[in-house]
Structure formats: structure tokens, C-alpha cells
The first five atom37 places (N, CA, C, CB, O) and aatype in JSON, in Angstrom:
{
  "aatype": [12, 6, 2, 15, 5, 5, 10, 14, 3, 13, 13, 1, 14, 9, 12, 17, 15, 18, 3, 10, 15, 1, 19, 15, 14, 6, 11, 2, 9, 16, 6, 9, 9, 16, 2, 16, 10, 2, 19, 7, 12, 17, 6, 8, 10, 11, 17, 19, 19, 3, 13, 18, 7, 11, 6, 1, 19, 5, 15, 16, 9, 9, 2, 9, 14, 6, 16, 0, 10, 1, 14, 7, 0, 9, 0, 10, 0, 11, 0, 10, 13, 2, 9, 6, 16, 10, 16, 18, 0, 15, 1, 15, 3, 11, 9, 1, 5, 15, 0, 16, 9],
  "atom_mask": [
    [1, 1, 1, 1, 1],
    [1, 1, 1, 1, 1],
    [1, 1, 1, 1, 1],
    [1, 1, 1, 1, 1],
    [1, 1, 1, 1, 1],
    [1, 1, 1, 1, 1],
    [1, 1, 1, 1, 1],
    [1, 1, 1, 1, 1],
    [1, 1, 1, 1, 1],
    [1, 1, 1, 1, 1],
    [1, 1, 1, 1, 1],
    [1, 1, 1, 1, 1],
    [1, 1, 1, 1, 1],
    [1, 1, 1, 1, 1],
    [1, 1, 1, 1, 1],
    [1, 1, 1, 1, 1],
    [1, 1, 1, 1, 1],
    [1, 1, 1, 1, 1],
    [1, 1, 1, 1, 1],
    [1, 1, 1, 1, 1],
    [1, 1, 1, 1, 1],
    [1, 1, 1, 1, 1],
    [1, 1, 1, 1, 1],
    [1, 1, 1, 1, 1],
    [1, 1, 1, 1, 1],
    [1, 1, 1, 1, 1],
    [1, 1, 1, 1, 1],
    [1, 1, 1, 1, 1],
    [1, 1, 1, 1, 1],
    [1, 1, 1, 1, 1],
    [1, 1, 1, 1, 1],
    [1, 1, 1, 1, 1],
    [1, 1, 1, 1, 1],
    [1, 1, 1, 1, 1],
    [1, 1, 1, 1, 1],
    [1, 1, 1, 1, 1],
    [1, 1, 1, 1, 1],
    [1, 1, 1, 1, 1],
    [1, 1, 1, 1, 1],
    [1, 1, 1, 0, 1],
    [1, 1, 1, 1, 1],
    [1, 1, 1, 1, 1],
    [1, 1, 1, 1, 1],
    [1, 1, 1, 1, 1],
    [1, 1, 1, 1, 1],
    [1, 1, 1, 1, 1],
    [1, 1, 1, 1, 1],
    [1, 1, 1, 1, 1],
    [1, 1, 1, 1, 1],
    [1, 1, 1, 1, 1],
    [1, 1, 1, 1, 1],
    [1, 1, 1, 1, 1],
    [1, 1, 1, 0, 1],
    [1, 1, 1, 1, 1],
    [1, 1, 1, 1, 1],
    [1, 1, 1, 1, 1],
    [1, 1, 1, 1, 1],
    [1, 1, 1, 1, 1],
    [1, 1, 1, 1, 1],
    [1, 1, 1, 1, 1],
    [1, 1, 1, 1, 1],
    [1, 1, 1, 1, 1],
    [1, 1, 1, 1, 1],
    [1, 1, 1, 1, 1],
    [1, 1, 1, 1, 1],
    [1, 1, 1, 1, 1],
    [1, 1, 1, 1, 1],
    [1, 1, 1, 1, 1],
    [1, 1, 1, 1, 1],
    [1, 1, 1, 1, 1],
    [1, 1, 1, 1, 1],
    [1, 1, 1, 0, 1],
    [1, 1, 1, 1, 1],
    [1, 1, 1, 1, 1],
    [1, 1, 1, 1, 1],
    [1, 1, 1, 1, 1],
    [1, 1, 1, 1, 1],
    [1, 1, 1, 1, 1],
    [1, 1, 1, 1, 1],
    [1, 1, 1, 1, 1],
    [1, 1, 1, 1, 1],
    [1, 1, 1, 1, 1],
    [1, 1, 1, 1, 1],
    [1, 1, 1, 1, 1],
    [1, 1, 1, 1, 1],
    [1, 1, 1, 1, 1],
    [1, 1, 1, 1, 1],
    [1, 1, 1, 1, 1],
    [1, 1, 1, 1, 1],
    [1, 1, 1, 1, 1],
    [1, 1, 1, 1, 1],
    [1, 1, 1, 1, 1],
    [1, 1, 1, 1, 1],
    [1, 1, 1, 1, 1],
    [1, 1, 1, 1, 1],
    [1, 1, 1, 1, 1],
    [1, 1, 1, 1, 1],
    [1, 1, 1, 1, 1],
    [1, 1, 1, 1, 1],
    [1, 1, 1, 1, 1],
    [1, 1, 1, 1, 1]
  ],
  "atom_positions": [
    [[4.57, 48.81, -65.01], [4.7, 47.71, -64.44], [3.94, 47.37, -63.08], [5.95, 47.62, -64.34], [3.96, 48.27, -62.24]],
    [[3.44, 46.49, -62.83], [2.07, 46.24, -61.69], [3.18, 46.2, -60.29], [0.87, 44.27, -61.99], [4.36, 46.07, -60.63]],
    [[2.98, 46.27, -59.04], [3.6, 46.11, -57.9], [3.19, 44.73, -57.27], [3.31, 47.28, -57.06], [3.39, 44.54, -56.06]],
    [[2.69, 43.86, -57.99], [2.57, 42.48, -57.35], [3.69, 41.54, -57.21], [1.64, 41.78, -58.02], [4.31, 41.16, -58.2]],
    [[3.95, 41.18, -56.06], [4.95, 39.86, -55.67], [4.98, 38.54, -55.97], [4.97, 39.63, -54.55], [5.97, 37.8, -55.95]],
    [[3.51, 38.21, -56.34], [3.37, 36.65, -57.05], [2.91, 36.82, -58.56], [2.09, 35.61, -56.19], [2.53, 37.88, -59.07]],
    [[2.98, 35.91, -59.02], [2.37, 35.55, -60.2], [0.99, 35.28, -59.92], [3.0, 34.45, -60.82], [0.81, 34.94, -58.75]],
    [[-0.52, 35.34, -60.96], [-1.43, 34.98, -60.41], [-1.4, 34.02, -60.9], [-2.37, 35.54, -60.34], [-0.59, 33.67, -61.76]],
    [[-2.61, 33.18, -60.27], [-2.86, 31.65, -60.46], [-3.04, 30.92, -61.04], [-3.34, 31.24, -60.2], [-3.02, 29.7, -60.91]],
    [[-3.37, 31.91, -62.2], [-3.4, 31.28, -63.82], [-1.87, 30.72, -64.47], [-3.97, 32.68, -64.98], [-1.81, 30.12, -65.54]],
    [[-1.12, 30.92, -63.94], [0.17, 30.39, -64.06], [0.7, 29.01, -63.84], [0.79, 31.03, -63.39], [1.58, 28.37, -64.41]],
    [[-0.07, 28.75, -62.87], [0.28, 27.56, -62.03], [0.38, 26.11, -63.22], [-1.13, 27.38, -60.68], [1.26, 25.25, -63.12]],
    [[-0.51, 26.1, -64.11], [-0.66, 24.81, -65.2], [0.77, 25.09, -65.82], [-2.16, 24.87, -66.53], [1.48, 24.1, -66.01]],
    [[1.27, 26.32, -66.15], [2.68, 26.57, -67.04], [3.66, 26.38, -66.26], [2.93, 27.96, -67.66], [4.68, 25.86, -66.72]],
    [[3.59, 26.71, -65.12], [4.79, 26.9, -63.95], [4.6, 25.69, -63.09], [4.65, 28.38, -62.92], [4.72, 25.88, -61.88]],
    [[4.32, 24.39, -63.53], [4.1, 23.17, -62.76], [5.03, 22.43, -61.8], [3.82, 22.33, -63.61], [4.87, 21.69, -60.82]],
    [[6.16, 22.96, -62.51], [7.63, 22.03, -61.71], [8.26, 23.59, -60.68], [9.41, 21.25, -63.51], [9.4, 23.64, -60.22]],
    [[7.28, 24.62, -60.52], [7.93, 25.2, -59.78], [6.68, 25.61, -58.09], [8.57, 26.48, -60.85], [5.45, 25.66, -58.04]],
    [[7.5, 25.77, -57.24], [6.43, 26.2, -56.05], [5.98, 27.72, -55.88], [7.07, 25.82, -54.63], [6.27, 28.47, -54.95]],
    [[4.95, 28.06, -57.38], [4.79, 29.59, -57.17], [4.53, 30.17, -55.77], [3.66, 30.05, -57.99], [4.31, 31.36, -56.0]],
    [[4.45, 30.0, -54.62], [4.67, 30.64, -53.89], [6.22, 31.24, -53.49], [4.06, 30.06, -53.19], [6.39, 32.1, -52.63]],
    [[7.19, 30.68, -54.2], [8.47, 30.97, -54.09], [8.79, 31.34, -55.25], [9.24, 30.04, -53.63], [9.96, 31.67, -55.48]],
    [[8.0, 31.36, -56.05], [8.17, 31.95, -57.58], [8.22, 33.96, -57.62], [6.45, 31.24, -58.61], [7.15, 34.51, -57.9]],
    [[9.08, 34.57, -57.43], [9.03, 36.02, -57.42], [8.91, 36.49, -58.89], [10.32, 36.63, -56.72], [9.69, 35.83, -59.58]],
    [[8.12, 37.52, -59.73], [7.87, 37.92, -61.06], [9.47, 38.72, -61.28], [6.3, 38.98, -61.2], [9.96, 38.77, -62.41]],
    [[10.06, 39.2, -60.32], [11.17, 39.88, -60.45], [12.68, 39.04, -60.7], [11.15, 40.66, -59.25], [13.52, 39.29, -61.57]],
    [[12.73, 38.04, -59.69], [14.2, 37.29, -59.62], [13.82, 36.33, -60.96], [14.62, 36.25, -57.86], [14.7, 36.09, -61.79]],
    [[12.69, 35.89, -61.09], [12.61, 34.65, -61.74], [11.64, 35.04, -63.43], [11.71, 33.45, -60.47], [10.68, 34.43, -63.92]],
    [[12.38, 36.28, -63.95], [11.5, 36.62, -64.97], [12.2, 35.6, -66.28], [11.49, 38.44, -65.22], [11.48, 35.63, -67.28]],
    [[12.93, 35.09, -66.37], [13.85, 34.28, -67.48], [12.78, 33.34, -67.46], [15.57, 33.65, -67.11], [12.05, 33.1, -68.42]],
    [[12.69, 32.74, -66.15], [12.21, 31.24, -66.32], [10.33, 31.47, -66.57], [12.71, 30.16, -64.6], [9.65, 30.61, -67.13]],
    [[9.9, 32.47, -66.14], [8.4, 32.61, -66.01], [8.3, 33.02, -67.96], [7.79, 34.17, -64.53], [7.38, 32.53, -68.6]],
    [[9.2, 33.82, -68.57], [9.3, 34.32, -69.92], [9.2, 32.67, -70.62], [10.91, 35.38, -70.24], [8.18, 32.19, -71.12]],
    [[10.28, 32.1, -70.51], [10.61, 30.95, -70.68], [9.47, 29.89, -70.89], [11.38, 30.72, -69.69], [9.16, 29.28, -71.92]],
    [[9.0, 29.86, -69.83], [7.44, 29.18, -69.68], [6.3, 29.47, -70.51], [6.87, 29.51, -68.43], [5.56, 28.64, -71.03]],
    [[6.25, 30.81, -70.58], [5.31, 31.29, -71.16], [5.31, 31.07, -72.8], [5.32, 32.58, -70.73], [4.39, 30.66, -73.51]],
    [[6.55, 31.44, -73.14], [6.67, 31.62, -74.48], [6.47, 29.78, -75.05], [8.35, 32.51, -74.83], [5.94, 29.64, -76.15]],
    [[6.8, 28.75, -74.44], [7.07, 27.41, -74.62], [5.69, 26.94, -74.67], [7.98, 26.76, -73.55], [5.24, 26.31, -75.63]],
    [[4.77, 27.35, -73.24], [3.73, 26.32, -73.44], [2.73, 27.42, -72.7], [4.0, 24.57, -72.69], [1.82, 26.96, -72.0]],
    [[2.82, 28.54, -72.79], [1.59, 29.28, -72.36], [0.62, 29.49, -73.22], [0.0, 0.0, 0.0], [0.65, 28.95, -74.33]],
    [[-0.34, 30.24, -72.85], [-1.75, 30.65, -73.52], [-1.78, 32.34, -73.97], [-3.09, 30.32, -72.26], [-1.13, 33.14, -73.29]],
    [[-2.28, 32.64, -74.69], [-2.54, 34.13, -74.44], [-2.41, 34.91, -73.56], [-3.41, 34.4, -74.53], [-1.66, 35.88, -73.45]],
    [[-3.45, 34.34, -72.66], [-3.59, 35.19, -71.43], [-2.24, 35.05, -70.66], [-4.89, 34.72, -70.49], [-2.15, 35.9, -69.78]],
    [[-1.19, 34.24, -70.73], [-0.17, 34.25, -69.91], [0.97, 35.7, -70.65], [0.49, 32.49, -69.9], [1.6, 36.65, -70.18]],
    [[0.73, 35.15, -71.89], [1.59, 36.38, -73.01], [1.28, 37.76, -72.5], [0.97, 36.39, -74.84], [2.17, 38.58, -72.28]],
    [[0.08, 37.96, -72.31], [-0.56, 39.46, -72.54], [-0.26, 39.79, -70.6], [-2.83, 39.44, -73.33], [0.21, 40.84, -70.16]],
    [[-0.62, 38.74, -69.85], [0.24, 39.03, -68.56], [1.63, 39.79, -68.46], [0.53, 37.8, -68.03], [1.97, 40.83, -67.89]],
    [[2.36, 38.75, -69.33], [4.06, 39.28, -69.06], [3.83, 40.54, -69.85], [5.61, 38.15, -69.8], [3.55, 41.45, -69.06]],
    [[3.82, 40.86, -70.79], [4.11, 42.37, -71.38], [3.28, 43.19, -70.62], [3.77, 42.62, -72.99], [3.86, 44.18, -70.18]],
    [[2.03, 43.09, -70.3], [1.34, 43.98, -69.21], [2.65, 44.39, -68.1], [-0.08, 42.98, -68.34], [3.06, 45.53, -67.85]],
    [[3.06, 43.31, -67.63], [3.4, 43.01, -66.2], [4.94, 44.05, -66.54], [3.58, 40.92, -65.68], [5.15, 45.11, -65.95]],
    [[5.73, 43.55, -67.44], [7.37, 43.56, -67.74], [7.19, 44.73, -68.56], [8.19, 42.11, -68.59], [8.04, 45.56, -68.25]],
    [[6.29, 45.22, -69.64], [6.82, 45.86, -70.58], [7.55, 45.37, -72.17], [0.0, 0.0, 0.0], [8.64, 44.79, -72.17]],
    [[6.99, 45.61, -73.12], [7.37, 44.89, -74.33], [9.03, 45.07, -74.41], [6.51, 45.54, -75.72], [9.68, 44.26, -75.07]],
    [[9.6, 46.0, -73.82], [11.08, 46.2, -74.13], [11.78, 45.29, -73.31], [11.6, 47.64, -73.87], [12.73, 44.63, -73.75]],
    [[11.26, 45.2, -71.86], [11.86, 44.4, -71.35], [11.86, 42.97, -71.3], [11.81, 44.74, -70.59], [12.8, 42.26, -70.93]],
    [[10.65, 42.57, -71.72], [10.67, 41.14, -72.31], [11.32, 40.78, -73.7], [9.3, 40.73, -72.43], [11.65, 39.62, -73.93]],
    [[11.48, 41.67, -74.52], [12.5, 41.51, -75.78], [13.6, 41.18, -75.11], [12.79, 42.79, -76.77], [14.04, 40.05, -75.29]],
    [[14.4, 42.2, -74.08], [15.69, 41.92, -73.81], [15.98, 40.86, -73.35], [16.18, 42.62, -73.16], [16.98, 40.22, -73.69]],
    [[15.1, 40.49, -72.44], [14.98, 39.18, -71.65], [14.98, 37.78, -72.4], [13.7, 39.24, -70.9], [15.5, 36.74, -71.99]],
    [[14.26, 37.98, -73.62], [14.15, 36.93, -74.31], [15.82, 36.46, -75.46], [12.66, 37.33, -75.13], [16.3, 35.37, -75.78]],
    [[16.23, 37.85, -75.74], [17.59, 37.9, -76.17], [18.54, 37.19, -75.31], [18.0, 39.23, -76.28], [19.51, 36.67, -75.85]],
    [[18.4, 37.11, -74.16], [19.45, 36.49, -73.32], [19.09, 35.18, -73.05], [19.7, 37.18, -72.06], [20.05, 34.45, -72.81]],
    [[17.85, 34.6, -73.02], [17.22, 33.17, -73.0], [17.97, 32.27, -74.11], [15.52, 33.25, -73.34], [17.99, 32.48, -75.32]],
    [[18.7, 31.03, -73.26], [19.41, 30.51, -74.63], [18.48, 29.8, -75.42], [20.66, 29.52, -74.41], [17.51, 29.12, -75.08]],
    [[18.91, 30.07, -76.49], [17.73, 29.5, -77.91], [17.55, 27.71, -77.4], [18.8, 29.65, -80.16], [16.47, 27.16, -77.6]],
    [[18.32, 27.2, -76.97], [18.31, 25.4, -76.85], [17.13, 25.38, -75.42], [20.44, 24.47, -76.31], [16.82, 24.26, -75.02]],
    [[16.49, 26.65, -74.67], [15.69, 26.51, -73.76], [14.41, 26.97, -74.23], [16.14, 27.07, -72.67], [13.45, 27.16, -73.49]],
    [[14.42, 27.19, -75.78], [13.0, 27.5, -76.18], [12.93, 26.16, -77.18], [12.72, 29.21, -76.97], [13.86, 25.46, -77.6]],
    [[11.42, 26.07, -77.42], [11.1, 25.4, -78.56], [10.91, 25.91, -79.7], [10.23, 24.84, -78.42], [10.35, 27.0, -79.66]],
    [[11.23, 25.45, -80.94], [11.3, 26.06, -82.16], [9.76, 26.76, -82.42], [11.77, 24.93, -83.29], [9.99, 27.67, -83.22]],
    [[8.63, 26.75, -82.18], [7.79, 27.4, -82.13], [7.81, 28.63, -81.61], [0.0, 0.0, 0.0], [7.53, 29.7, -82.15]],
    [[8.34, 28.27, -79.98], [8.43, 29.65, -79.57], [9.22, 30.73, -79.69], [8.42, 29.66, -78.7], [9.13, 31.91, -79.33]],
    [[10.23, 29.88, -80.43], [11.18, 30.95, -81.03], [10.83, 31.83, -82.42], [12.47, 30.19, -81.34], [11.32, 32.89, -82.82]],
    [[9.84, 31.04, -82.95], [9.47, 31.84, -84.07], [8.64, 33.03, -83.55], [8.7, 30.99, -85.11], [8.75, 34.16, -84.03]],
    [[7.71, 32.66, -82.43], [6.6, 33.46, -81.91], [7.52, 34.61, -81.31], [5.56, 32.62, -80.76], [7.05, 35.75, -81.36]],
    [[8.6, 34.45, -80.84], [8.99, 35.34, -79.93], [9.75, 36.51, -81.03], [9.98, 34.56, -78.69], [9.93, 37.72, -80.92]],
    [[10.01, 35.78, -81.83], [10.85, 36.53, -83.12], [10.2, 37.48, -83.73], [11.23, 35.66, -84.27], [10.66, 38.57, -84.07]],
    [[8.6, 36.9, -83.93], [7.81, 37.69, -85.14], [6.85, 38.92, -83.95], [6.46, 36.25, -86.35], [6.31, 39.96, -84.34]],
    [[6.86, 38.43, -82.52], [5.83, 39.65, -81.98], [7.04, 40.56, -81.5], [4.53, 39.18, -80.5], [6.89, 41.79, -81.52]],
    [[8.1, 40.08, -81.12], [9.2, 41.32, -80.16], [10.35, 41.57, -81.22], [10.11, 40.57, -78.37], [11.31, 42.27, -80.89]],
    [[10.26, 40.92, -82.73], [11.06, 41.8, -83.38], [12.65, 41.42, -83.11], [10.66, 43.23, -82.91], [13.55, 42.26, -83.21]],
    [[12.84, 40.08, -82.77], [14.19, 39.54, -82.43], [14.44, 38.77, -83.57], [14.31, 38.69, -81.09], [13.58, 38.08, -84.11]],
    [[16.0, 38.93, -84.06], [16.8, 38.85, -85.35], [17.16, 37.29, -84.6], [18.27, 40.28, -85.78], [16.51, 36.29, -84.87]],
    [[18.24, 37.29, -83.67], [18.69, 36.27, -83.27], [18.82, 36.14, -81.47], [19.92, 36.21, -84.05], [18.78, 37.01, -80.6]],
    [[18.96, 34.83, -81.4], [19.01, 34.52, -79.72], [20.16, 33.91, -79.43], [17.86, 33.55, -79.12], [20.89, 33.23, -80.15]],
    [[20.27, 34.22, -78.32], [21.79, 33.68, -77.73], [22.04, 32.38, -77.67], [22.09, 34.05, -76.34], [21.24, 31.8, -76.93]],
    [[22.95, 31.58, -78.22], [23.27, 30.26, -78.07], [23.68, 29.65, -76.63], [24.27, 30.07, -78.96], [24.45, 30.2, -75.85]],
    [[23.02, 28.39, -76.43], [24.35, 27.98, -75.3], [23.76, 26.71, -74.96], [24.67, 29.07, -73.72], [22.55, 26.53, -75.08]],
    [[24.53, 25.86, -74.55], [24.38, 24.4, -74.27], [23.07, 24.15, -73.12], [25.93, 23.83, -73.64], [23.04, 24.79, -72.07]],
    [[22.18, 23.28, -73.42], [21.34, 23.25, -72.03], [21.91, 22.9, -70.86], [20.29, 22.38, -72.05], [21.46, 23.3, -69.78]],
    [[23.03, 22.09, -70.96], [23.88, 21.96, -69.78], [24.24, 22.94, -69.09], [24.9, 21.45, -70.01], [23.99, 23.04, -67.89]],
    [[24.92, 23.85, -69.79], [25.62, 25.29, -69.46], [24.41, 26.02, -68.49], [25.99, 26.35, -71.1], [24.58, 26.13, -67.27]],
    [[23.27, 26.46, -69.11], [22.37, 26.71, -68.33], [21.73, 26.13, -67.32], [21.81, 26.94, -68.82], [21.41, 26.75, -66.31]],
    [[21.49, 24.94, -67.5], [21.12, 24.22, -66.06], [22.31, 24.22, -64.83], [20.8, 22.55, -66.41], [22.09, 23.91, -63.66]],
    [[23.69, 24.67, -65.42], [24.57, 24.5, -64.16], [24.95, 26.14, -63.42], [26.13, 23.63, -64.73], [25.73, 26.44, -62.51]],
    [[24.0, 26.97, -64.27], [24.29, 28.41, -63.85], [23.2, 28.76, -63.5], [24.84, 29.36, -64.77], [23.07, 29.88, -63.01]],
    [[22.26, 28.04, -63.63], [20.44, 28.44, -62.62], [20.65, 28.46, -61.32], [18.99, 27.17, -62.68], [21.17, 27.57, -60.65]],
    [[20.22, 29.5, -60.96], [19.92, 29.37, -59.12], [18.63, 28.14, -59.02], [19.13, 31.33, -58.25], [17.88, 27.91, -59.98]],
    [[18.54, 27.52, -57.88], [16.97, 26.85, -57.69], [15.92, 27.9, -57.1], [16.99, 25.47, -56.54], [16.25, 28.82, -56.35]],
    [[14.96, 27.71, -57.41], [13.59, 28.23, -57.21], [13.24, 27.5, -55.92], [12.54, 27.94, -58.47], [12.14, 27.67, -55.4]]
  ]
}
């Protein structure tokens, strides 16, 4: 894992609703991986796997509510990370539990 404390600038288009200067790769791993799967490009996915490691990405994805991912993102995650099932949670439950970045 790298020691960088900020996301690379090329994440700006897929993290458009966040202030990148306040996004921590460690604290906001779930949001980063969710956005990468939903709207990211290959360079984002490669950075995520290189930074966190495949096992950590896999364990994070398993705990992302299925409703937070697009159908295509779910299929991609299952194929690339050998995931059989994801956690189900209503979107409103996830929103209530998440901290503001």
C-alpha cells in the first residue's frame, strides 16, 4: 500500500460530489471503491487495487450495500474479485449511517 494521504487528481471526475482535499483514502475507502465501480475507468480501478490490495478491496466490496452499486458494477465486482454475494441494505439505511465527508 502506498503512503499517499490524498487521492490522485484523476479521481476528481468520479468523486465530483466530494471535496477531494477532504477525502482520505483510508477513512473513505468505501466511497472511493463504490464510485470507482459505479463510474470509474480502468485507471481508477487499477489505482484502487494497487493502493489497497486485492484482498482489502474484495472485503470492502462485500460490505458495500448492493443497492449502492449499479447492476453493471455488481457484475464487474463479482467477476474481478470472485464475490458471490453482496450485503443488502436499503439505500436510506446506508445514508443515515454514513458520515459526512
